N, C-alpha and C positions, 0 to 999 in steps of 0.2 A: 561870596566870601573872598577877602583879599588874599593875595599870594602869601603875605607874611603870616596871616592867620592859618592858612593851610600848612605852611612850612612848620609852624610851631605846634599845631594840633595834630598833624599827621593826616593821612588820607586812608580811606577804606578801599581805595582802588587797588586791586590785586597786583597790577603791574607796578604801581608805585611802591607798594610794600616789598615786592620782589627786588626792585632796583635798590631800595634803601638797604635791604638785607645783604645784597651782593656787595654794596659799598662798605657796609659795616664789617662783613666777613673779610674783605680784602684788606681793610685797614688793620684789623686785629692780626691777620696772618703776617702782614708786612712788619708790624710792630715786633712780633716775636722773632722775625728773621733779622731785622736791621736796627731796630730801635726807632722810636717815634721821630726823633730829630732828623733822621736820615731818609724820611719818606716825603715824597712830593705828591701833590694832587695827581700829577701825570702818572706816577707809579700806581696809585690807587685805581685810577681809570683803566690803566692797562690790565691790572690784575682782575678787576671786576668786569672788564669788557663793556664799559659804559661810556657814553659820549660826554664831552666836556660841558655842553649846554645842559644836558640832563643833570649832571652833578650840580651845576650852579643854579638850577631851578629849585633844588632842595636844600643846598648848603652854601654858606658863604666861603668856607675854606675847610681844611682838614681838621682844625680845632672844633669848628661847628659840627662837622660830621662825628667826631669823637664824642662830644658832649650829647648831642641830640640822639644819635643812634644807640649809644651806650645807655643813656637814661631810659629810652624806650625798651631796650633789652631788659634792664633791671626791673622796670615797672611790670613788664610781662612776666618775669620770673617771680616777682613778689606776689602778684595777683593770680598766678596759675592755680588751677584746682589742685588740692592736695598739699598746698604750702601752709606753713604755720601762720595763719592770719587771724588768730584769736582777737576778736573785737575788743575785749576788755584789757588786753595787754598792749600798751602803747608801742613797745619796741619789737613786737612780733616780726615785722618784716626784716629786721636786722639779722635774725637767725637765718633767714633765707640768703641774705647777702653773705654771711659768714660761710654757709654751706657752698655757695658758688665759688668763693675764694679758695676753699679747700679742694674743691673738685677741679678747679682751673688755676693752679698756682702759677703757672707760667704767664698767664694773662695778667693776674694781679701783681706778680713781681714786676712786670713791665709798667703797670699803672702806679703802684705804691711802694715798690721795693727800693732797696738801697741805690739802685742805678737809675731810678726814675728821676725826672727833673721836676722843677717847681711847677711848670705848666701842667704836667700830668697829675701831680698831686692836687693842685687847685681844681682841675677839671673833675677829677674823681670826687673831690669834696662837694663840688656843685651837684654832681649826679646823686650822691647820697643825700645831700640836703633836700633836693627836690622830692625824692622818694619819702624822706622823713616828713617833710612839710605836708605832702599830700595825705600821709597817714595821720599826722597829729593835729592838723588844722581843725577838725571837727571834734577831736577828743579832749583837747586841753583848754582849760579856762584861763586864758592869758590875754593881755592886751598885745597889740601888734609888735611893739618894740621888744617886749619880753619874749614873745614867741620867736621872733627873728633871731635874737641872741641865743635862745635855747637851741634852736635848730642848728645854728652855726657851731655852738659848743659840741652838741651831739655828733654832728657830721664829721668834725675833725677827730673826735674820739673814735668814731667808727672806722674812719680811714686808718688811724693808727693800729687798731685791732686787726683790720684787714691785712696790713703789713705783717703783723705778728703771726697770722694764720698762713699767709702765702710765702713769706720771705724770712722766717726765723729758723734757726737750727737749734733744737728741733722746733717744728711748727706747733702752734697752739691748736688744739682740736676745736672745731667750730662750736660744738655744744658747750664745751668748757668755757670758751670765750664769751658766748652768749650768757651763760649762767653768771659769770663774773660781772659782766656789764649790767645785767638785770639786778644783781645784788647791790651794786654800787649806785646805779642811777634809777632803777625801777621805783623804789619807794618815793623818791621825790616827784617823779612824773605821775605816779598813781595818785598821789595826793592832790594833783592838779587836774585830774580827769573830771570833765563836766558831769554833774549828776543828771541822770536820765529822767 
């Protein structure tokens, strides 16, 4: 397996998972303390107590770390036992994302709040898009171009709602946000679900 394939698909090696987890945790902690723009790879390495060569064996830069490790985190949260993963509801994983935002508002404020920058918003949108694409790829009956534009539209909408949950005053409750989204978008998606 090539190193690029390993980097993108992850590893089952316990030490690799632990190292990636330490790097992800260090990045999130530093984001909350300083803001993303004021963090260097050196800061992350120092906080995680990980060597430079180890970091670059897994990630190109801190942006790559943010995207890949956060997507892995969201994927694990969405697929965890006990989460709302109703197979017939295309947007079911979104409810889990909304609950995460409500439970960790400081993290989501850093990612999608008023003080976050364009890079963080785009990266968060990419994370959400990947989770949605994985969920919807087998469910929806659409050609590739329509599917891609649908996922882009949905992911930007979800990012906006994440901000309303984490950074609004007063915040929107995650269940209420999900119900609104499901009412607005659900009927259109449900009409495109492949027949079994």
